[in-house]
C-alpha beads as a LAMMPS data file, in Angstrom:
LAMMPS data file: protein, C-alpha beads

368 atoms
367 bonds

1 atom types
1 bond types

-500.0 500.0 xlo xhi
-500.0 500.0 ylo yhi
-500.0 500.0 zlo zhi

Masses

1 110.0

Atoms # bond

1 1 1 -86.132 121.967 351.081
2 1 1 -85.556 125.120 353.393
3 1 1 -88.354 127.431 352.679
4 1 1 -89.119 131.239 353.977
5 1 1 -92.828 132.378 353.103
6 1 1 -93.878 136.237 353.456
7 1 1 -97.187 137.253 353.756
8 1 1 -99.100 139.967 355.827
9 1 1 -101.829 137.262 355.926
10 1 1 -101.739 134.576 358.706
11 1 1 -104.482 132.757 356.819
12 1 1 -102.460 132.434 353.493
13 1 1 -99.127 131.451 355.788
14 1 1 -101.220 128.648 357.238
15 1 1 -102.281 127.376 354.250
16 1 1 -99.165 127.424 352.371
17 1 1 -97.563 125.701 355.376
18 1 1 -100.361 123.039 354.985
19 1 1 -99.594 122.730 351.268
20 1 1 -95.680 122.520 351.633
21 1 1 -96.422 119.785 354.296
22 1 1 -98.293 117.487 351.899
23 1 1 -95.599 117.928 349.117
24 1 1 -92.832 116.725 351.530
25 1 1 -91.431 120.160 352.650
26 1 1 -91.799 120.573 356.332
27 1 1 -89.102 123.253 356.826
28 1 1 -90.953 126.500 356.231
29 1 1 -90.327 129.364 358.160
30 1 1 -92.832 132.703 357.955
31 1 1 -92.629 136.512 357.939
32 1 1 -95.131 138.530 358.168
33 1 1 -93.552 141.889 356.461
34 1 1 -90.666 142.384 354.269
35 1 1 -88.483 143.930 356.961
36 1 1 -89.285 140.838 359.335
37 1 1 -87.798 138.418 356.357
38 1 1 -84.996 140.360 355.640
39 1 1 -84.136 140.091 359.787
40 1 1 -85.195 136.288 359.503
41 1 1 -82.498 136.110 356.367
42 1 1 -79.819 137.554 358.095
43 1 1 -80.457 135.650 361.500
44 1 1 -80.398 132.188 359.614
45 1 1 -76.896 130.385 359.373
46 1 1 -77.826 128.182 356.270
47 1 1 -79.411 130.142 353.389
48 1 1 -83.188 129.417 352.622
49 1 1 -83.350 127.175 349.426
50 1 1 -86.659 129.174 348.115
51 1 1 -88.594 132.297 348.853
52 1 1 -92.140 132.703 348.598
53 1 1 -93.343 136.488 348.441
54 1 1 -96.519 138.411 348.693
55 1 1 -96.650 141.600 346.713
56 1 1 -98.755 143.752 348.535
57 1 1 -97.628 144.315 352.214
58 1 1 -97.108 147.419 354.528
59 1 1 -94.063 149.406 354.176
60 1 1 -92.116 147.713 351.451
61 1 1 -93.538 145.296 349.033
62 1 1 -92.445 142.133 347.675
63 1 1 -90.988 143.409 344.668
64 1 1 -88.529 145.649 346.769
65 1 1 -87.917 142.618 349.021
66 1 1 -87.175 140.823 345.849
67 1 1 -84.608 143.089 344.579
68 1 1 -83.144 143.365 348.095
69 1 1 -82.582 139.568 348.551
70 1 1 -81.288 138.941 344.972
71 1 1 -78.722 141.646 346.077
72 1 1 -77.493 139.356 349.018
73 1 1 -74.262 137.257 347.403
74 1 1 -76.249 133.817 349.005
75 1 1 -79.662 134.247 347.333
76 1 1 -77.857 135.457 344.098
77 1 1 -79.759 132.495 342.349
78 1 1 -82.097 131.175 344.678
79 1 1 -85.794 130.484 343.466
80 1 1 -88.396 133.239 344.299
81 1 1 -91.600 132.699 343.768
82 1 1 -93.989 135.892 343.747
83 1 1 -97.688 134.930 345.251
84 1 1 -100.286 137.453 345.111
85 1 1 -103.343 138.879 343.520
86 1 1 -102.020 141.342 341.344
87 1 1 -102.497 139.835 337.846
88 1 1 -101.681 143.205 335.959
89 1 1 -98.862 143.109 333.555
90 1 1 -96.931 146.022 335.421
91 1 1 -96.737 143.984 338.219
92 1 1 -95.551 140.775 336.380
93 1 1 -92.729 142.766 334.974
94 1 1 -91.893 144.529 337.360
95 1 1 -91.146 141.359 339.559
96 1 1 -89.246 139.328 337.008
97 1 1 -87.051 142.379 336.318
98 1 1 -86.663 142.466 340.087
99 1 1 -85.271 139.026 340.225
100 1 1 -88.082 136.717 340.482
101 1 1 -88.313 133.315 339.290
102 1 1 -92.139 132.566 339.079
103 1 1 -95.290 134.382 339.348
104 1 1 -98.327 132.750 340.671
105 1 1 -101.765 134.777 341.359
106 1 1 -104.120 134.243 343.939
107 1 1 -106.533 132.248 344.552
108 1 1 -103.971 129.744 343.556
109 1 1 -104.650 125.829 342.944
110 1 1 -102.819 123.802 345.797
111 1 1 -102.039 121.209 343.156
112 1 1 -100.461 124.021 340.566
113 1 1 -98.530 125.522 343.927
114 1 1 -97.083 122.162 344.811
115 1 1 -95.929 121.416 341.011
116 1 1 -94.076 124.833 340.750
117 1 1 -92.595 124.223 344.169
118 1 1 -91.324 120.928 342.965
119 1 1 -90.146 122.999 340.047
120 1 1 -88.108 125.116 342.272
121 1 1 -87.018 122.161 344.470
122 1 1 -85.539 120.472 341.078
123 1 1 -83.701 123.803 340.216
124 1 1 -82.410 123.931 343.761
125 1 1 -80.783 120.062 343.100
126 1 1 -79.823 121.022 339.720
127 1 1 -77.744 124.114 341.240
128 1 1 -76.191 122.400 343.995
129 1 1 -74.972 119.918 341.617
130 1 1 -73.778 122.497 339.077
131 1 1 -72.147 124.201 341.798
132 1 1 -70.230 121.101 342.803
133 1 1 -69.394 120.714 339.231
134 1 1 -68.093 124.478 339.106
135 1 1 -66.164 124.255 342.089
136 1 1 -64.437 121.136 340.252
137 1 1 -64.006 123.061 337.166
138 1 1 -62.661 126.067 338.963
139 1 1 -60.074 123.862 340.355
140 1 1 -59.135 122.321 337.108
141 1 1 -59.036 125.721 335.983
142 1 1 -56.473 126.839 338.572
143 1 1 -54.243 124.121 337.268
144 1 1 -54.660 124.438 333.799
145 1 1 -55.103 127.719 333.673
146 1 1 -57.891 127.918 331.222
147 1 1 -61.820 129.073 330.717
148 1 1 -64.399 126.564 331.026
149 1 1 -65.635 125.231 327.806
150 1 1 -69.039 127.147 326.909
151 1 1 -71.464 125.428 325.255
152 1 1 -73.013 127.114 321.891
153 1 1 -76.716 125.910 322.299
154 1 1 -77.137 126.154 326.294
155 1 1 -78.835 129.539 327.449
156 1 1 -75.598 130.811 329.111
157 1 1 -75.167 133.483 331.463
158 1 1 -74.607 136.504 329.793
159 1 1 -74.262 138.700 333.184
160 1 1 -76.057 142.014 333.511
161 1 1 -77.857 143.196 330.463
162 1 1 -80.347 145.903 330.233
163 1 1 -84.148 144.199 330.539
164 1 1 -82.465 140.723 330.494
165 1 1 -83.521 137.949 332.382
166 1 1 -82.484 134.282 332.726
167 1 1 -84.426 132.037 329.896
168 1 1 -85.965 130.007 332.980
169 1 1 -87.691 133.314 334.319
170 1 1 -88.191 134.235 330.806
171 1 1 -90.377 131.208 329.844
172 1 1 -91.972 131.471 333.603
173 1 1 -93.031 135.360 332.729
174 1 1 -94.221 134.334 329.517
175 1 1 -96.946 131.708 331.468
176 1 1 -97.279 134.809 333.718
177 1 1 -98.760 137.039 330.917
178 1 1 -100.841 133.918 329.623
179 1 1 -102.272 133.585 333.067
180 1 1 -103.116 136.875 333.753
181 1 1 -104.954 136.682 329.640
182 1 1 -102.707 139.400 328.443
183 1 1 -102.943 138.890 324.620
184 1 1 -101.689 141.728 322.882
185 1 1 -97.796 140.930 323.053
186 1 1 -95.534 139.725 320.884
187 1 1 -92.244 138.361 320.591
188 1 1 -89.319 138.553 317.663
189 1 1 -85.976 136.638 317.516
190 1 1 -82.500 137.740 316.461
191 1 1 -79.507 135.683 315.846
192 1 1 -76.067 135.995 315.513
193 1 1 -74.904 134.962 311.874
194 1 1 -72.214 132.150 311.749
195 1 1 -72.291 131.780 315.427
196 1 1 -71.261 128.377 314.895
197 1 1 -67.897 129.910 313.589
198 1 1 -67.616 132.618 316.276
199 1 1 -67.832 129.647 318.848
200 1 1 -65.537 127.751 317.220
201 1 1 -62.803 130.274 316.692
202 1 1 -62.691 132.216 319.981
203 1 1 -62.082 131.636 323.036
204 1 1 -65.089 130.923 325.622
205 1 1 -64.197 134.251 327.019
206 1 1 -64.184 136.342 324.268
207 1 1 -67.616 134.235 322.428
208 1 1 -69.623 135.451 325.802
209 1 1 -68.236 138.848 325.330
210 1 1 -69.511 138.867 321.559
211 1 1 -72.630 137.585 322.624
212 1 1 -73.084 140.477 325.253
213 1 1 -72.537 142.842 322.729
214 1 1 -75.108 141.436 320.733
215 1 1 -77.374 141.448 323.795
216 1 1 -76.618 145.051 324.337
217 1 1 -77.227 146.182 320.884
218 1 1 -80.397 144.227 321.188
219 1 1 -81.719 145.847 324.291
220 1 1 -80.616 149.322 322.760
221 1 1 -82.579 149.192 319.696
222 1 1 -85.685 147.868 321.380
223 1 1 -85.711 150.190 324.083
224 1 1 -88.180 152.391 322.677
225 1 1 -90.792 148.873 323.445
226 1 1 -89.630 148.527 326.506
227 1 1 -88.829 144.986 325.971
228 1 1 -88.076 141.865 327.738
229 1 1 -85.060 140.228 326.421
230 1 1 -83.465 136.745 327.181
231 1 1 -80.781 134.494 325.574
232 1 1 -82.318 131.095 324.120
233 1 1 -78.865 129.668 323.496
234 1 1 -77.380 129.003 319.942
235 1 1 -77.008 132.606 319.088
236 1 1 -80.700 133.189 319.524
237 1 1 -82.083 136.154 321.764
238 1 1 -85.805 136.871 322.220
239 1 1 -87.911 140.133 323.154
240 1 1 -91.013 140.313 324.289
241 1 1 -92.797 143.663 323.725
242 1 1 -96.193 145.165 324.856
243 1 1 -96.448 148.156 323.065
244 1 1 -97.384 148.962 319.680
245 1 1 -93.934 149.487 317.720
246 1 1 -93.061 151.699 314.301
247 1 1 -90.122 149.517 313.731
248 1 1 -90.322 146.384 311.644
249 1 1 -88.036 143.767 312.463
250 1 1 -85.934 145.077 309.192
251 1 1 -85.733 148.210 310.684
252 1 1 -84.031 146.656 313.828
253 1 1 -81.869 144.573 312.004
254 1 1 -80.608 147.388 309.953
255 1 1 -79.975 149.867 312.775
256 1 1 -78.093 147.258 314.670
257 1 1 -75.829 145.782 311.818
258 1 1 -75.392 149.322 310.301
259 1 1 -74.750 151.524 313.438
260 1 1 -74.597 149.538 316.797
261 1 1 -72.466 146.351 315.643
262 1 1 -70.710 148.510 312.733
263 1 1 -67.091 147.370 312.459
264 1 1 -67.176 144.850 315.210
265 1 1 -67.081 141.982 313.173
266 1 1 -70.650 140.624 314.264
267 1 1 -73.467 140.573 311.980
268 1 1 -77.154 139.591 313.147
269 1 1 -80.443 138.669 311.639
270 1 1 -84.161 139.706 312.989
271 1 1 -87.103 137.661 312.207
272 1 1 -91.036 138.262 312.032
273 1 1 -92.750 139.164 314.878
274 1 1 -94.895 136.442 316.594
275 1 1 -98.041 137.116 318.312
276 1 1 -98.404 135.465 321.807
277 1 1 -102.387 136.047 321.536
278 1 1 -102.721 132.394 322.576
279 1 1 -105.655 131.260 325.195
280 1 1 -103.131 128.193 326.475
281 1 1 -99.491 128.150 327.866
282 1 1 -98.348 125.769 325.724
283 1 1 -99.785 128.108 322.739
284 1 1 -97.953 131.048 324.242
285 1 1 -94.547 129.064 324.442
286 1 1 -94.912 127.726 320.992
287 1 1 -95.377 131.440 319.698
288 1 1 -91.430 131.507 321.365
289 1 1 -90.267 128.685 319.160
290 1 1 -92.069 129.680 316.120
291 1 1 -90.311 132.909 316.376
292 1 1 -86.623 131.529 316.936
293 1 1 -87.647 129.084 313.916
294 1 1 -88.482 132.099 311.712
295 1 1 -85.213 133.619 312.439
296 1 1 -83.366 130.442 311.709
297 1 1 -85.445 130.031 308.413
298 1 1 -84.710 133.753 307.209
299 1 1 -81.258 132.738 307.577
300 1 1 -81.555 129.317 305.802
301 1 1 -82.791 131.350 302.747
302 1 1 -80.771 134.013 302.804
303 1 1 -77.376 131.606 302.028
304 1 1 -74.183 131.658 303.792
305 1 1 -72.942 134.832 305.260
306 1 1 -70.675 137.550 303.312
307 1 1 -67.482 137.715 305.009
308 1 1 -66.907 140.613 307.011
309 1 1 -64.256 143.028 306.074
310 1 1 -61.751 143.316 309.361
311 1 1 -61.637 146.823 310.578
312 1 1 -60.944 148.797 313.513
313 1 1 -64.405 149.419 315.482
314 1 1 -66.007 152.668 314.494
315 1 1 -67.497 152.791 318.242
316 1 1 -65.797 152.403 321.207
317 1 1 -65.891 149.371 323.145
318 1 1 -65.320 151.305 326.286
319 1 1 -69.265 150.989 326.730
320 1 1 -69.143 147.597 327.050
321 1 1 -67.486 147.364 330.509
322 1 1 -66.160 144.111 332.175
323 1 1 -63.217 141.818 331.515
324 1 1 -64.584 140.015 328.970
325 1 1 -65.156 142.717 326.780
326 1 1 -61.469 143.680 326.996
327 1 1 -60.453 140.396 326.245
328 1 1 -62.717 140.105 323.087
329 1 1 -61.217 143.404 321.962
330 1 1 -57.434 142.173 322.454
331 1 1 -58.085 139.007 320.799
332 1 1 -59.655 140.862 317.981
333 1 1 -56.612 143.135 317.962
334 1 1 -54.175 139.942 318.264
335 1 1 -55.977 138.660 314.900
336 1 1 -55.709 141.733 313.019
337 1 1 -52.004 142.175 313.929
338 1 1 -51.168 138.649 313.389
339 1 1 -52.470 139.264 309.875
340 1 1 -50.956 142.079 309.267
341 1 1 -47.754 140.636 310.102
342 1 1 -48.371 137.460 307.387
343 1 1 -49.101 140.131 304.835
344 1 1 -45.568 142.036 305.585
345 1 1 -43.705 138.617 305.461
346 1 1 -45.381 137.639 302.232
347 1 1 -44.348 141.201 300.797
348 1 1 -40.806 141.056 301.864
349 1 1 -40.253 137.162 300.955
350 1 1 -41.714 138.258 297.659
351 1 1 -38.731 141.078 297.144
352 1 1 -35.932 138.632 298.195
353 1 1 -33.672 138.779 295.007
354 1 1 -34.502 141.944 294.162
355 1 1 -32.053 144.912 294.618
356 1 1 -32.422 147.080 297.934
357 1 1 -34.288 149.688 295.713
358 1 1 -36.668 147.520 294.424
359 1 1 -38.130 146.193 297.434
360 1 1 -41.590 147.410 298.342
361 1 1 -41.953 149.259 301.394
362 1 1 -43.638 147.832 304.481
363 1 1 -47.427 149.204 304.502
364 1 1 -47.887 151.521 307.276
365 1 1 -50.842 151.053 309.469
366 1 1 -52.046 153.625 312.042
367 1 1 -51.832 152.506 315.921
368 1 1 -55.662 151.659 317.015

Bonds

1 1 1 2
2 1 2 3
3 1 3 4
4 1 4 5
5 1 5 6
6 1 6 7
7 1 7 8
8 1 8 9
9 1 9 10
10 1 10 11
11 1 11 12
12 1 12 13
13 1 13 14
14 1 14 15
15 1 15 16
16 1 16 17
17 1 17 18
18 1 18 19
19 1 19 20
20 1 20 21
21 1 21 22
22 1 22 23
23 1 23 24
24 1 24 25
25 1 25 26
26 1 26 27
27 1 27 28
28 1 28 29
29 1 29 30
30 1 30 31
31 1 31 32
32 1 32 33
33 1 33 34
34 1 34 35
35 1 35 36
36 1 36 37
37 1 37 38
38 1 38 39
39 1 39 40
40 1 40 41
41 1 41 42
42 1 42 43
43 1 43 44
44 1 44 45
45 1 45 46
46 1 46 47
47 1 47 48
48 1 48 49
49 1 49 50
50 1 50 51
51 1 51 52
52 1 52 53
53 1 53 54
54 1 54 55
55 1 55 56
56 1 56 57
57 1 57 58
58 1 58 59
59 1 59 60
60 1 60 61
61 1 61 62
62 1 62 63
63 1 63 64
64 1 64 65
65 1 65 66
66 1 66 67
67 1 67 68
68 1 68 69
69 1 69 70
70 1 70 71
71 1 71 72
72 1 72 73
73 1 73 74
74 1 74 75
75 1 75 76
76 1 76 77
77 1 77 78
78 1 78 79
79 1 79 80
80 1 80 81
81 1 81 82
82 1 82 83
83 1 83 84
84 1 84 85
85 1 85 86
86 1 86 87
87 1 87 88
88 1 88 89
89 1 89 90
90 1 90 91
91 1 91 92
92 1 92 93
93 1 93 94
94 1 94 95
95 1 95 96
96 1 96 97
97 1 97 98
98 1 98 99
99 1 99 100
100 1 100 101
101 1 101 102
102 1 102 103
103 1 103 104
104 1 104 105
105 1 105 106
106 1 106 107
107 1 107 108
108 1 108 109
109 1 109 110
110 1 110 111
111 1 111 112
112 1 112 113
113 1 113 114
114 1 114 115
115 1 115 116
116 1 116 117
117 1 117 118
118 1 118 119
119 1 119 120
120 1 120 121
121 1 121 122
122 1 122 123
123 1 123 124
124 1 124 125
125 1 125 126
126 1 126 127
127 1 127 128
128 1 128 129
129 1 129 130
130 1 130 131
131 1 131 132
132 1 132 133
133 1 133 134
134 1 134 135
135 1 135 136
136 1 136 137
137 1 137 138
138 1 138 139
139 1 139 140
140 1 140 141
141 1 141 142
142 1 142 143
143 1 143 144
144 1 144 145
145 1 145 146
146 1 146 147
147 1 147 148
148 1 148 149
149 1 149 150
150 1 150 151
151 1 151 152
152 1 152 153
153 1 153 154
154 1 154 155
155 1 155 156
156 1 156 157
157 1 157 158
158 1 158 159
159 1 159 160
160 1 160 161
161 1 161 162
162 1 162 163
163 1 163 164
164 1 164 165
165 1 165 166
166 1 166 167
167 1 167 168
168 1 168 169
169 1 169 170
170 1 170 171
171 1 171 172
172 1 172 173
173 1 173 174
174 1 174 175
175 1 175 176
176 1 176 177
177 1 177 178
178 1 178 179
179 1 179 180
180 1 180 181
181 1 181 182
182 1 182 183
183 1 183 184
184 1 184 185
185 1 185 186
186 1 186 187
187 1 187 188
188 1 188 189
189 1 189 190
190 1 190 191
191 1 191 192
192 1 192 193
193 1 193 194
194 1 194 195
195 1 195 196
196 1 196 197
197 1 197 198
198 1 198 199
199 1 199 200
200 1 200 201
201 1 201 202
202 1 202 203
203 1 203 204
204 1 204 205
205 1 205 206
206 1 206 207
207 1 207 208
208 1 208 209
209 1 209 210
210 1 210 211
211 1 211 212
212 1 212 213
213 1 213 214
214 1 214 215
215 1 215 216
216 1 216 217
217 1 217 218
218 1 218 219
219 1 219 220
220 1 220 221
221 1 221 222
222 1 222 223
223 1 223 224
224 1 224 225
225 1 225 226
226 1 226 227
227 1 227 228
228 1 228 229
229 1 229 230
230 1 230 231
231 1 231 232
232 1 232 233
233 1 233 234
234 1 234 235
235 1 235 236
236 1 236 237
237 1 237 238
238 1 238 239
239 1 239 240
240 1 240 241
241 1 241 242
242 1 242 243
243 1 243 244
244 1 244 245
245 1 245 246
246 1 246 247
247 1 247 248
248 1 248 249
249 1 249 250
250 1 250 251
251 1 251 252
252 1 252 253
253 1 253 254
254 1 254 255
255 1 255 256
256 1 256 257
257 1 257 258
258 1 258 259
259 1 259 260
260 1 260 261
261 1 261 262
262 1 262 263
263 1 263 264
264 1 264 265
265 1 265 266
266 1 266 267
267 1 267 268
268 1 268 269
269 1 269 270
270 1 270 271
271 1 271 272
272 1 272 273
273 1 273 274
274 1 274 275
275 1 275 276
276 1 276 277
277 1 277 278
278 1 278 279
279 1 279 280
280 1 280 281
281 1 281 282
282 1 282 283
283 1 283 284
284 1 284 285
285 1 285 286
286 1 286 287
287 1 287 288
288 1 288 289
289 1 289 290
290 1 290 291
291 1 291 292
292 1 292 293
293 1 293 294
294 1 294 295
295 1 295 296
296 1 296 297
297 1 297 298
298 1 298 299
299 1 299 300
300 1 300 301
301 1 301 302
302 1 302 303
303 1 303 304
304 1 304 305
305 1 305 306
306 1 306 307
307 1 307 308
308 1 308 309
309 1 309 310
310 1 310 311
311 1 311 312
312 1 312 313
313 1 313 314
314 1 314 315
315 1 315 316
316 1 316 317
317 1 317 318
318 1 318 319
319 1 319 320
320 1 320 321
321 1 321 322
322 1 322 323
323 1 323 324
324 1 324 325
325 1 325 326
326 1 326 327
327 1 327 328
328 1 328 329
329 1 329 330
330 1 330 331
331 1 331 332
332 1 332 333
333 1 333 334
334 1 334 335
335 1 335 336
336 1 336 337
337 1 337 338
338 1 338 339
339 1 339 340
340 1 340 341
341 1 341 342
342 1 342 343
343 1 343 344
344 1 344 345
345 1 345 346
346 1 346 347
347 1 347 348
348 1 348 349
349 1 349 350
350 1 350 351
351 1 351 352
352 1 352 353
353 1 353 354
354 1 354 355
355 1 355 356
356 1 356 357
357 1 357 358
358 1 358 359
359 1 359 360
360 1 360 361
361 1 361 362
362 1 362 363
363 1 363 364
364 1 364 365
365 1 365 366
366 1 366 367
367 1 367 368
């Protein structure tokens, strides 16, 4: 694995080189500043497989460097591990929001460092395999002109949403909070009701567009809490909050269903808050599982969802930019027009045999 380590301390760089060599990774390049690192990245012909970044460096710090690297097309998904003595929540949150994959505090244990770099290595291998698969799917898609299938249960990538990170990074974020002994945080889960039907009845692009609507709504409803969000799969979103909130889960659920998603044909449920106040990393991840289980139980106790009335959106979909969102809107209008045509045909068929003056006039519907 080709690794770039960036730190202004030569002792740390020597230690990293030794630890990586013992783990079987001998291709480590080094840089002593963020600007030097950007020069090394620009000069290399084959992108690095993993980056190890210190945060506190003269000039541009590691978080700003992480954001710059993430903006490069070749490094959009490359594992980036932050190696730093800064354990404050503000640094942890800023690092993950800038695109960090993991966060390790100094002084670090060499076995732990080796294990986490090993995880990054497996992630690189998996993404390489997925890239090869994606290349094949793209070729097939061009041949059959269809969108690749989207799994209901996987934490699929929903693109750029406010304060939202990938689920792998989300779990690493939680572990970083636990290592920093920050136990005042809590987690809540949101689930799309009847997500199985939504997944079955819509094309993959339309299903993803609806998930993006929900993610945008969840981010808007929890904006005052400064939450960090992620999509877990199976219609479940998670939000980690660090500030005490006056909003109950019922308040958030009512606001999303009654205002933000009103008229969109989507209803969500929000489960109770779960404290992350665990002294173990396993306990913190268990709190996340409990939050997801709580919203699942809430939906089970509520019974089958009531039919959602079909109506034109009360809020414009223009705020949800992107081709997927437009496709979802067009699909919804097509379904509405299909329903209207079926109703009109029924009325006309029912009027066959009656005199012209007795046939009911077709109902008129205003264009959206």
